[in-house]
GUFISE-522762 format. One line per 10 residues: number of its first residue (from 1); for each residue x, y, z of N, C-alpha, C. Coordinates in pm, whole numbers, plus 50000, padded with zeros to 5 digits. Atoms other than C-alpha are relative to their C-alpha. Layout:
BEGIN
NUM> X,Y,Z,X,Y,Z,X,Y,Z; ...
//
This chain:
BEGIN
1> 49959,50000,50139,34290,39954,51678,50072,50129,49966; 49932,49880,50045,34516,40197,51495,49908,50077,49907; 50076,49914,50089,34294,40474,51357,50003,50142,50055; 49988,49859,49963,34280,40855,51365,49903,50036,50110; 50103,49963,49902,33957,40878,51565,50035,49952,50139; 49970,50058,49869,34098,40661,51843,50102,50082,50076; 49900,49919,49931,34379,40907,51918,49933,50121,50066; 50054,49887,49926,34314,41188,52168,50014,50127,49917; 49998,49880,50083,34222,41505,51982,50070,50114,50074; 49935,49885,49936,34444,41811,52051,49908,50123,50009
11> 50093,49886,50001,34143,42037,51993,49893,49981,50107; 50087,50017,49885,33969,42063,52332,49887,50104,49998; 50110,49902,49993,33636,42234,52409,50043,50124,50081; 49960,49876,49929,33653,42597,52536,49970,49998,50148; 50031,50011,49857,33502,42492,52870,50010,49855,50041; 49988,50137,49948,33533,42186,53092,49867,49929,49987; 50123,50079,50021,33276,41925,52980,50010,49863,50067; 49979,50133,49943,33405,41634,53188,49890,49958,50096; 50106,50038,49907,33106,41650,53421,49873,49958,49928; 50117,50045,50074,32862,41568,53141,49998,49847,49996
21> 50010,50146,49989,32726,41209,53149,50063,49925,49884; 49947,50074,50116,32840,41115,52798,50142,50042,49966; 49863,49955,50031,33189,41269,52825,50097,49882,49995; 49907,50113,49993,33372,40950,52925,49960,49892,49901; 50028,50109,50094,33401,40681,52660,49979,49869,50077; 50022,50131,49939,33277,40334,52740,50132,49923,50003; 49873,50073,49991,33566,40121,52862,50005,49885,49900; 49985,50111,50094,33703,39877,52604,50036,49872,50073; 49959,50128,49941,33812,39517,52657,50133,50017,50071; 49869,49994,49935,34096,39467,52901,50108,49950,49904
31> 49892,50034,50093,34425,39448,52712,50054,49860,50031; 49946,50137,49989,34546,39093,52648,50091,49977,49881; 49902,50012,50107,34866,39058,52446,50061,49860,49997; 49935,50131,50017,35011,38737,52303,50118,50018,49905; 49882,50000,50087,35341,38665,52132,49974,49909,49880; 50005,50086,50118,35359,38530,51776,50136,50004,49932; 49867,50009,50060,35683,38407,51620,50014,49878,49911; 49976,50112,50093,35838,38163,51376,50150,49985,49976; 49864,50034,50044,36166,37989,51295,49985,49908,49880; 50019,50076,50124,36212,37842,50947,50023,49851,50018
41> 49966,50142,49984,36384,37513,51036,50069,49977,50133; 49932,50035,49875,36509,37334,51343,50145,49962,49977; 49863,50042,50030,36830,37232,51162,50091,50120,49972; 49916,49888,50040,36960,37557,51009,49980,50124,50088; 50017,49896,49901,36831,37781,51287,49978,49932,50135; 50015,50059,49867,36830,37723,51661,49879,50062,50069; 50119,49944,49937,36477,37769,51796,50021,50036,50147; 49978,49976,49857,36610,37757,52154,50058,50138,50027; 49948,49864,49983,36784,38092,52097,49918,50100,49918; 50071,49905,50087,36582,38246,51812,49865,50041,50059
51> 50132,49967,49946,36238,38224,51975,50010,50093,50122; 49988,49905,49888,36345,38382,52308,50045,50140,49955; 49957,49869,50051,36521,38659,52111,49883,50075,49939; 50118,49936,50058,36201,38727,51917,49904,50048,50110; 50086,49959,49888,36007,38737,52244,50051,50130,50061; 49940,49880,49942,36249,38996,52379,49971,50122,49913; 50027,49888,50091,36208,39214,52068,49853,50041,50006; 50144,49970,50000,35827,39186,52070,49954,50059,50132; 50043,49952,49869,35806,39261,52442,50014,50152,50013; 49988,49854,49998,35907,39622,52367,49865,50067,49973
61> 50132,49946,50030,35547,39669,52251,49901,49978,50115; 50088,50020,49885,35402,39561,52587,49990,50131,50079; 50014,49884,49913,35266,39824,52819,50073,49975,50132; 49925,50014,49877,35438,39890,53149,49928,49904,50097; 50054,50099,49907,35386,39599,53386,49924,49887,49934; 50077,50104,50071,35217,39387,53116,50092,49883,49965; 49929,50120,50043,35324,39031,53034,49918,49930,49891; 50070,50076,50103,35238,38799,52746,49905,49901,50066; 50098,50095,49948,34923,38601,52813,50018,49861,49942; 49979,50130,50065,35023,38324,52570,50109,50018,49895
71> 49891,49998,50098,35296,38230,52323,49964,49906,49885; 50032,50078,50119,35217,38115,51969,50119,50008,49904; 49885,49999,50092,35514,38010,51754,50012,49865,49930; 49984,50118,50085,35601,37762,51481,50146,49983,49962; 49872,50029,50065,35912,37593,51347,49964,49943,49863; 50047,50039,50134,35804,37589,50984,50036,50110,49902; 49972,49903,50105,35864,37761,50655,49894,50109,49998; 50093,49888,50011,35710,38106,50626,49931,50005,49866; 50064,50004,50132,35606,38010,50272,49871,49918,50002; 50121,50081,49993,35330,37778,50392,49876,50088,50015
81> 50124,49927,49980,34969,37898,50369,49951,49983,50144; 50043,50004,49859,34788,37964,50700,49945,49866,50043; 50064,50125,49959,34592,37638,50697,50099,49886,50019; 49900,50106,49984,34915,37433,50683,50102,50033,50107; 49907,49960,49895,35092,37619,50963,49958,49939,50133; 50027,50049,49866,35122,37483,51314,49955,49857,50007; 50047,50139,50002,35060,37121,51214,50108,49902,50044; 49893,50089,49957,35394,36985,51338,49963,49928,50129; 50033,50077,49879,35375,36715,51608,50057,50065,50125; 49955,49941,49873,35402,36832,51967,50128,49933,50049
91> 49880,50071,49958,35668,36566,52025,50125,50067,49944; 49886,49931,50061,35897,36750,51785,50031,50129,50075; 49979,49875,49928,35844,37079,51967,50058,49976,50139; 49948,50032,49866,35909,36917,52305,50149,49968,49996; 49860,50042,50010,36243,36783,52180,50095,50117,49973; 49915,49886,50035,36368,37132,52087,50058,50071,50122; 49953,49938,49875,36415,37241,52450,49999,50153,49992; 50013,49855,50006,36296,37595,52378,49948,50049,50135; 50046,49956,49868,36265,37782,52711,49869,50076,49997; 50127,49929,50012,35968,37981,52581,49885,49899,49991
101> 50113,50093,50011,35638,37796,52645,49928,50019,49867; 50071,49993,50127,35424,37721,52343,49853,49965,50021; 50145,50021,49990,35046,37766,52354,49946,49933,49875; 50043,50056,50127,35016,37667,51990,50072,50072,49887; 49942,49937,50117,35096,37782,51639,49911,50109,49944; 50074,49891,50063,34965,38043,51400,49852,49967,49986; 50140,50038,50019,34648,37850,51321,49927,49994,50133; 50061,50005,49866,34583,37797,51692,49964,50140,50048; 50029,49862,49960,34604,38173,51750,49871,50049,49935; 50121,49956,50071,34341,38242,51484,49876,49934,50058
111> 50116,50074,49952,34112,37973,51625,49966,50032,50146; 50024,49988,49856,34153,38059,51997,50002,50144,50052; 49983,49864,49950,34192,38437,52008,49873,50052,50068; 50123,49957,49934,33824,38495,52093,49986,49934,50137; 50009,50074,49874,33830,38226,52361,50092,50059,50106; 49902,49946,49907,34141,38382,52521,49982,50149,50024; 50019,49856,49985,34016,38739,52483,50118,50082,49953; 49880,49933,50049,34323,38842,52283,49963,50134,49937; 50019,49868,50061,34341,39212,52194,50118,50041,49914; 49881,49963,50074,34699,39238,52063,50086,49876,49975
121> 49905,50105,50036,34928,38996,51878,50131,50070,49965; 49873,49929,50015,35289,39115,51907,50106,49908,49941; 49895,50079,50066,35572,38997,51683,50119,50090,49971; 49879,49924,50031,35926,39100,51601,49985,50076,49869; 50016,49939,50132,35845,39169,51233,49900,49919,49920; 50105,50067,50079,35596,39077,50961,50048,49869,49940; 49953,50126,50058,35822,38808,50812,50000,49886,50100; 50016,50106,49900,35794,38619,51142,49859,49945,50000; 50135,50051,50020,35425,38590,51068,49999,49912,49876; 49990,50076,50125,35489,38478,50709,50087,50078,49903
131> 49921,49933,50102,35723,38551,50420,49915,50034,49878; 50090,49970,50111,35443,38540,50163,49905,50111,50042; 50081,49884,49963,35262,38873,50163,49852,49964,50012; 50142,50038,49997,34924,38713,50087,49967,49931,50133; 50025,50069,49874,34957,38490,50395,49994,50098,50116; 50000,49905,49888,35049,38774,50630,49878,50092,49994; 50118,49915,50013,34769,38993,50490,49873,49923,50040; 50117,50081,49966,34519,38708,50525,49985,49984,50150; 50004,50018,49856,34612,38644,50887,49969,50132,50070; 50028,49869,49940,34616,39015,50972,49852,50035,49987
141> 50141,49967,50023,34273,39061,50817,49910,49917,50091; 50084,50087,49918,34129,38761,51004,50009,50040,50147; 49985,49960,49860,34274,38873,51339,49933,50135,50027; 50065,49870,49981,34156,39232,51293,49849,49987,49999; 50145,50025,50001,33810,39100,51208,49953,49950,50135; 50032,50054,49868,33819,38925,51546,50035,50098,50112; 49970,49899,49900,33924,39245,51720,50141,49995,50056; 49862,50013,49954,34296,39167,51749,50088,50093,49918; 49910,49907,50066,34550,39436,51668,50137,49932,49985; 49869,50060,50025,34867,39295,51504,50105,50110,50004
151> 49898,49897,49980,35174,39493,51614,50137,49937,49977; 49864,50046,50026,35530,39450,51481,50098,50095,50068; 49908,49919,49919,35817,39569,51700,50092,50087,49914; 49908,49922,50083,36024,39695,51405,49930,50116,49929; 50072,49888,50059,35754,39945,51304,50010,50123,50091; 49994,49879,49916,35775,40310,51419,49869,50020,50075; 50119,49969,49920,35535,40423,51690,49966,50149,49983; 50044,49862,50017,35331,40742,51679,49981,50034,49853; 50019,49961,50138,35266,40942,51365,49864,49963,49948; 50129,50025,50064,34988,40880,51118,49979,49852,49972
161> 50034,50138,50035,34807,40558,51039,50051,49967,49861; 49952,50026,50135,34899,40594,50672,50151,49975,49999; 49856,50022,49993,35268,40620,50761,50033,49863,50057; 49979,50133,49943,35250,40311,50980,49968,49892,49899; 50040,50101,50098,35067,40120,50707,50101,49992,49886; 49900,50000,50106,35321,40227,50445,50123,49921,50043; 49883,50073,49949,35606,40098,50660,49973,49850,50004; 50035,50142,49991,35424,39769,50718,49997,49935,49863; 50010,50061,50133,35348,39707,50352,50136,49991,49933; 49866,50009,50055,35704,39790,50248,50073,49880,50059
171> 49936,50114,49937,35829,39536,50500,49950,49867,49947; 50057,50124,50052,35591,39272,50369,50043,49975,49856; 49950,50015,50137,35695,39339,50010,50145,49950,50002; 49861,50043,49989,36061,39303,50109,50009,49853,50040; 49999,50140,49957,35983,38974,50284,49966,49907,49884; 50039,50086,50113,35813,38835,49972,50109,49999,49893; 49891,49997,50096,36095,38952,49745,50115,49912,50048; 49895,50085,49944,36344,38787,49979,49964,49852,49981; 50046,50138,50017,36136,38469,49968,50018,49954,49857; 49989,50037,50141,36126,38470,49587,50146,49983,49959
181> 49857,50009,50033,36500,38537,49556,50061,49875,50063; 49950,50119,49933,36570,38260,49809,49961,49874,49923; 50045,50116,50078,36361,38013,49606,50075,49990,49868; 49925,50002,50126,36539,38115,49285,50140,49945,50021; 49865,50049,49973,36881,38057,49437,49999,49852,50037; 50011,50141,49962,36767,37728,49589,49979,49912,49877; 50027,50078,50122,36629,37605,49255,50124,49992,49913; 49878,50001,50080,36945,37709,49071,50103,49904,50059; 49907,50092,49936,37150,37518,49327,49961,49854,49977; 50047,50137,50024,36934,37206,49285,50024,49958,49856
191> 49973,50030,50141,36967,37228,48906,50147,49964,49982; 49856,50028,50012,37346,37245,48933,50035,49868,50068; 49982,50127,49928,37331,36956,49181,49973,49882,49907; 50035,50108,50093,37160,36737,48919,50096,49995,49882; 49909,49995,50114,37384,36854,48634,50133,49934,50035; 49874,50061,49956,37687,36745,48836,49987,49851,50028; 50020,50144,49982,37530,36400,48873,49972,49956,50140; 50027,50036,49862,37450,36416,49243,49853,49969,50019; 50136,50052,49988,37140,36234,49355,49915,50080,50097; 50101,49944,49910,36827,36388,49505,49914,49886,50054
201> 50097,50094,49944,36619,36179,49743,50055,49859,50017; 49966,50139,49972,36614,35807,49811,50040,49930,49870; 49958,50066,50124,36803,35590,49557,49895,49900,49951; 50094,50099,50055,36581,35383,49322,50044,49857,50031; 49981,50142,49965,36552,35005,49375,50129,49938,49946; 49878,50068,50049,36846,34901,49148,50130,50064,50049; 49879,49925,49965,37088,35150,49309,50016,50017,50150; 49972,49947,49868,37253,35265,49627,50065,50137,49980; 49936,49869,50008,37380,35616,49703,50135,49992,50070; 49864,50004,49945,37756,35646,49758,50059,50141,49996
211> 49935,49870,49995,37971,35945,49851,50083,50023,49875; 49918,49962,50114,38126,36126,49557,50129,50060,50055; 49873,49956,49943,38489,36150,49665,50060,50117,49924; 49943,49891,50081,38566,36393,49382,49925,50131,50019; 50080,49879,49982,38300,36643,49492,50070,50094,50097; 49940,49905,49904,38419,36965,49661,49932,49992,50134; 50053,50010,49865,38373,36967,50035,50018,50131,50075; 49996,49881,49917,38291,37256,50265,49992,49954,50145; 49993,50058,49865,38403,37154,50612,49931,50087,50105; 50056,49912,49898,38283,37459,50799,49906,50102,49940
221> 50094,49898,50043,38017,37725,50780,49912,50039,50116; 50087,49951,49895,37748,37899,50971,49922,49887,50066; 50082,50109,49948,37548,37578,51007,50076,49868,50003; 49920,50121,49992,37837,37332,51022,50033,49944,49863; 49961,50060,50128,37961,37094,50749,49880,49985,49907; 50107,50015,50099,37760,37084,50427,49966,49853,49982; 50044,50138,50024,37561,36775,50339,50086,49938,49890; 49910,50059,50100,37790,36532,50149,49925,49969,49870; 50056,50028,50132,37733,36486,49775,50007,49850,49973; 50005,50144,50026,37624,36139,49668,49958,49973,49855
231> 50037,50047,50133,37600,35959,49335,49939,49861,50010; 50060,50133,50003,37409,35647,49237,50102,49898,49951; 49916,50113,50040,37592,35316,49209,49914,49874,50001; 50080,50123,50003,37460,34967,49125,49990,49935,50138; 50019,50071,49873,37314,34778,49421,50091,49877,50003; 49913,50119,49993,37542,34498,49547,49934,49875,49945; 50070,50117,50056,37275,34249,49439,49966,50028,49853; 50023,49971,50143,37292,34245,49054,49862,49958,49951; 50133,50044,50042,36951,34076,49039,49901,50116,49998; 50089,49884,50002,36794,34414,49110,50001,50068,49863
241> 49993,49947,50137,36919,34538,48774,49916,49913,49907; 50076,50093,50084,36769,34226,48615,49850,50021,50017; 50143,49981,49974,36432,34285,48783,49950,50129,49935; 50042,49872,50060,36418,34650,48670,49996,49989,49849; 50001,50018,50146,36512,34553,48314,49879,49919,49956; 50109,50087,50040,36251,34279,48306,49866,50071,50008; 50128,49931,49991,35966,34498,48429,49984,50102,49887; 50007,49908,50113,36054,34755,48164,49972,49925,49869; 50024,50079,50121,36064,34485,47896,49854,49954,49993; 50139,50045,49999,35726,34350,48004,49904,50112,49964
251> 50085,49886,50036,35574,34698,47977,50023,50043,49855; 49964,49945,50131,35760,34801,47662,49964,49906,49885; 50018,50095,50110,35734,34484,47454,49870,49923,50009; 50121,50080,49987,35440,34293,47597,49881,50081,50050; 50107,49909,49959,35238,34592,47719,49918,49943,50116; 50069,50056,49885,35156,34418,48045,49958,50112,50095; 50046,49907,49899,34954,34603,48306,50086,49985,50126; 49921,50005,49877,35107,34677,48645,49972,49873,50082; 50024,50126,49927,34929,34385,48822,50062,49879,49933; 49940,50113,50071,35049,34148,48550,50151,49998,50018
261> 49856,49992,49978,35406,34272,48589,50035,49956,50141; 49978,50041,49862,35383,34231,48966,49992,49848,50013; 50017,50145,49993,35260,33875,48921,50117,49928,49934; 49889,50063,50070,35535,33792,48670,50128,50004,50084; 49881,49989,49916,35808,33919,48903,49989,49912,50125; 50021,50078,49878,35655,33747,49206,50014,49850,49975; 49988,50142,50032,35665,33410,49025,50145,49953,50004; 49858,50038,49997,36047,33419,49029,50072,50079,50108; 49941,49920,49892,36147,33552,49372,50151,49985,50010; 49855,50017,49996,36498,33405,49346,50069,50080,49891
271> 49943,49926,50111,36554,33583,49016,49977,50151,50014; 50036,49859,49984,36379,33910,49103,49967,50027,50148; 50022,49992,49854,36425,33967,49479,49933,50130,50041; 50062,49884,49937,36218,34205,49688,49984,49968,50147; 50002,50026,49855,36222,34245,50068,49865,49949,50047; 50134,50041,49956,35847,34220,50117,49921,49947,49881; 50072,50040,50120,35640,34218,49799,49999,50116,49902; 50010,49899,50103,35605,34403,49472,49866,50074,50016; 50120,49919,49982,35357,34689,49497,49977,50087,49877; 50032,49910,50112,35179,34917,49249,50093,50121,49999
281> 49919,49879,49993,35370,35221,49373,50144,49974,49959; 49861,50030,50033,35709,35053,49345,50017,49973,49851; 49987,50034,50143,35653,34910,48997,49973,50122,49914; 50030,49881,50080,35489,35222,48858,50110,50106,50014; 49893,49903,49979,35759,35439,49015,50125,49966,49922; 49881,50041,50075,36040,35235,48858,49978,50009,49850; 50029,49989,50142,35870,35224,48520,50007,50145,49952; 50001,49859,50039,35843,35603,48521,50129,50072,50033; 49882,49930,49950,36181,35682,48678,50108,50012,49892; 49899,49984,50105,36420,35832,48419,50143,49978,50048
291> 49865,50023,49950,36719,35781,48650,50053,49864,49961; 49956,50132,50042,36727,35419,48533,50073,50006,49866; 49929,49985,50127,36869,35554,48203,50145,50041,50021; 49863,49958,49974,37192,35660,48375,50016,50150,50013; 49995,49854,49989,37106,36031,48373,49940,50042,50135; 50064,49939,49884,37032,36244,48677,49889,50093,49949; 50115,49920,50042,36691,36413,48649,49942,50069,50123; 50054,49918,49891,36558,36695,48868,49873,50071,49954; 50124,49924,50022,36223,36878,48895,49890,49916,49935; 50107,50084,50051,36008,36578,48807,49869,50026,50073
301> 50121,49986,49921,35765,36651,49089,49995,50137,50067; 50024,49877,49924,35615,36959,49251,49938,49960,50132; 50050,50044,49870,35577,36890,49622,49910,50104,50065; 50080,49895,49937,35422,37228,49713,49865,50011,49928; 50131,50003,50065,35068,37145,49608,49890,50057,50088; 50102,49952,49907,34890,37290,49910,49938,49888,50080; 50053,50115,49926,34814,36939,50034,50117,49922,50057; 49882,50063,49939,35060,36787,50284,50015,49856,49957; 49969,50138,50034,35234,36468,50181,49966,49961,49858; 50038,50031,50136,35125,36494,49819,50083,50081,49902
311> 49926,49931,50105,35309,36589,49500,49937,49966,49866; 50050,50024,50136,35224,36613,49132,50117,50003,49905; 49894,50002,50100,35434,36544,48824,50000,50131,49923; 49986,49885,50087,35567,36847,48643,50001,49953,49855; 49990,50038,50142,35546,36851,48261,50142,49958,49965; 49868,50049,50041,35831,36665,48093,50090,50113,49952; 49921,49889,50053,35940,36991,47933,50071,50077,50110; 49939,49928,49890,36030,37126,48280,50103,49917,50076; 49901,50085,49933,36251,36832,48383,50141,50047,49965; 49861,49964,50020,36622,36900,48422,50083,49871,49992
321> 49920,50120,50022,36849,36629,48275,50148,50036,50005; 49855,49980,50005,37223,36598,48333,50044,49988,49854; 49959,50001,50142,37410,36658,48004,50059,49868,49955; 49943,50130,50037,37562,36309,48015,49963,49897,50107; 50026,50104,49901,37525,35974,48193,50089,50022,50122; 49926,49978,49876,37630,36000,48557,50012,49873,50084; 49989,50127,49930,37582,35641,48674,49963,49889,49902; 50024,50113,50091,37546,35294,48524,49851,49987,49968; 50142,50008,50036,37219,35269,48327,49946,49858,50010; 50072,50128,50002,36965,34990,48368,49945,49976,49860
331> 50058,50006,50134,36800,35065,48031,50048,50123,49924; 49965,49883,50081,36860,35305,47743,49888,50103,50008; 50102,49895,50003,36679,35635,47706,49888,49962,49905; 50101,50041,50097,36501,35494,47401,49906,49894,50058; 50084,50102,49936,36378,35194,47600,49909,50063,50104; 50084,49931,49900,36257,35422,47879,49886,50074,49931; 50103,49927,50074,36070,35636,47626,49892,49905,49949; 50098,50097,50050,35906,35330,47472,49910,49950,50112; 50080,50044,49886,35793,35218,47818,49897,50107,50038; 50095,49893,49967,35633,35559,47880,49887,50004,49897
341> 50103,50003,50104,35451,35537,47548,49904,49883,50022; 50085,50116,49972,35325,35190,47636,49909,50027,50120; 50080,49966,49882,35208,35317,47976,49886,50094,49962; 50104,49905,50042,35021,35605,47814,49891,49931,49920; 50100,50072,50080,34852,35369,47569,49912,49911,50087; 50079,50083,49908,34747,35137,47851,49899,50086,50076; 50090,49911,49927,34601,35429,48045,49887,50050,49911; 50102,49952,50093,34415,35542,47735,49910,49888,49950; 50082,50112,50043,34268,35196,47688,50033,49952,49861; 49964,50035,50137,34462,35133,47368,50068,49866,49988
351> 49929,50129,50004,34568,34775,47435,49975,49926,49869; 50029,50072,50125,34391,34635,47128,50073,50064,49883; 49929,49930,50107,34542,34903,46904,50147,49964,50000; 49859,50034,49988,34890,34828,47035,50024,49857,49955; 49986,50140,50039,34840,34454,46989,50001,49984,49849; 50008,50011,50147,34738,34491,46623,50122,50063,49935; 49882,49935,50056,35021,34732,46553,50122,49910,50007; 49884,50086,49984,35281,34495,46691,49990,49877,49912; 50020,50117,50087,35132,34199,46504,50021,50037,49853; 49983,49956,50139,35120,34397,46177,50147,50025,49967
361> 49859,49973,50025,35481,34508,46215,50079,49870,49985; 49930,50129,50009,35601,34151,46276,49963,49926,49872; 50044,50069,50123,35392,34017,45985,50060,50065,49876; 49946,49930,50117,35518,34285,45745,50144,49959,49973; 49862,50043,50020,35875,34170,45800,50008,49863,49934; 50005,50133,50064,35768,33825,45677,49916,50003,49872; 50077,49989,50124,35569,33958,45381,49853,49965,50016; 50140,50033,49975,35230,33898,45541,49922,50126,50035; 50090,49889,49968,34930,34128,45592,49903,49959,50109; 50092,50025,49890,34723,34149,45909,49884,50098,49990
371> 50119,49916,50006,34365,34278,45891,49912,49973,50121; 50089,50022,49883,34170,34328,46216,49854,49992,49955; 50141,50019,50036,33810,34201,46187,49907,50052,50108; 50084,49955,49889,33653,34258,46527,50079,49984,50130; 49926,50004,49875,33761,34305,46886,49905,50015,50116; 50069,49974,49874,33647,34306,47246,50106,50042,50101; 49906,49950,49901,33811,34405,47571,50119,49911,50025; 49892,50094,49966,34027,34092,47596,50075,49947,49878; 49933,50057,50117,34113,33994,47237,49953,50068,49871; 50034,49949,50134,34109,34089,46867,50005,49882,49903
381> 50001,50102,50106,34015,33861,46576,50060,50064,49876; 49929,49948,50116,34256,33917,46286,50000,49898,49886; 49988,50083,50119,34280,33784,45932,50143,50011,49950; 49863,50005,50053,34631,33675,45831,49997,49904,49882; 50020,50080,50121,34623,33553,45473,49854,49960,49992; 50137,50048,50001,34313,33335,45467,49959,49942,50134; 50026,50057,49868,34332,33238,45832,49953,50107,50098; 50043,49913,49891,34142,33396,46121,50073,49956,50128; 49922,50027,49879,34348,33425,46439,49946,50087,50113; 50042,49926,49881,34236,33526,46788,50125,50039,50078
391> 49881,49947,49934,34500,33748,46946,49959,50065,50132; 50037,49942,49869,34478,33826,47322,50062,50138,50020; 49944,49871,49957,34539,34168,47481,50049,49987,50145; 49892,49975,50096,34822,34209,47554,50052,49869,49945; 49948,50120,50063,35012,33968,47335,50150,49991,50025; 49856,50016,49979,35357,33835,47439,50074,49987,49867; 49919,50012,50121,35640,33845,47184,50006,49856,49951; 49989,50141,50040,35666,33468,47190,49876,49955,49923; 50123,50037,50068,35300,33434,47087,49993,50064,49862; 49997,49935,50132,35346,33684,46802,50085,49919,49904
401> 49914,50082,50087,35633,33479,46664,49932,49869,49962; 50069,50126,50029,35427,33163,46695,49889,50020,49899; 50109,49971,50094,35130,33321,46513,50054,50023,49859; 49943,49969,50131,35349,33452,46230,50057,49874,49934; 49944,50123,50056,35534,33120,46186,49890,49906,49953; 50111,50086,50040,35205,32930,46177,49934,50052,49872; 50062,49942,50119,35063,33173,45919,50088,49977,49876; 49910,50022,50115,35372,33135,45697,49992,49857,49951; 50008,50140,50041,35352,32759,45704,49867,49971,49929; 50132,50022,50060,34982,32771,45622,49989,50058,49861
411> 50006,49937,50133,35040,33000,45326,50095,49935,49902
//
């Protein structure tokens, strides 16, 4: 370990004491050094050249005649926490043709360093361990607790421990600042991407993604041609627009639950086509997707939740909307908003309240008054004039019209 006491003192005794039994220090563990490295992505960086280069830099910290006992490296973002590092499939690593062997990733090093008898983990620089300072500090602390000295090749040798530590912490701060600035620029670019009407991700069910011929093109660059810009266009099958409109109408006007909407669409497969079958995820996703309004919307979800493969919805106030319509709308913004309100009421268990409200609004236009008397989970008993009417939850528009017409004739 790096500490003052471990260095040989320049202040020697006035006489030779080497013949005393306790003069020689007990021998420590035999030195066992391993390499640790990282490349952010396999697309924008070439692991086959970057990893060997990092090995060469880190090998400057090896003692004369020493070789690396193992090689731990990842092809992953340095922004991931330690527990999510090194989880990529081995098949992916095998396909990269990196000449440096791979014993495992960062997490494997932490788990196996005692088993392998590791004494030193050598890396090119601290940002190859992680760009987030908390991650690099966490890993360093865990390895040092296990008796492993983390050494970075870009740090000065000799001098004081405080000087070495100062250099290391400055480097880690710079790595985190770089990471934050990189994320800011990336987010700003994604915002501009949406404002220009270019689509993020897989196109929703009623659309396809087509190349935007008017978008500027960058043919060359460090990493080759830029990814082409795409906009949404109606799917060649116009029935998909009809299906999306109908599911929104069923939620917005009839307040149907997702299973009921799935059943209604499945009853008319020729009118509302689907490759396999309607699912909860597909229907709920389309009901909530603001892109069906013709606007591009970015930052709806936060994918970095700490749990792989999972994302959470950001607050509506943080969504980025294009200033104008960028593709043909399926529904209006007002219709989309009404569908979201209906969804929220269904989730809150307000189906009976919604039913009475809709019935009262329809009756008021005909000069009638609706008074709810009692309710249960499936229906509400209402008084319209002098008649008692049982109204189911939810109530279709056609049934509301029938109830109102019957009440008018009776009065």
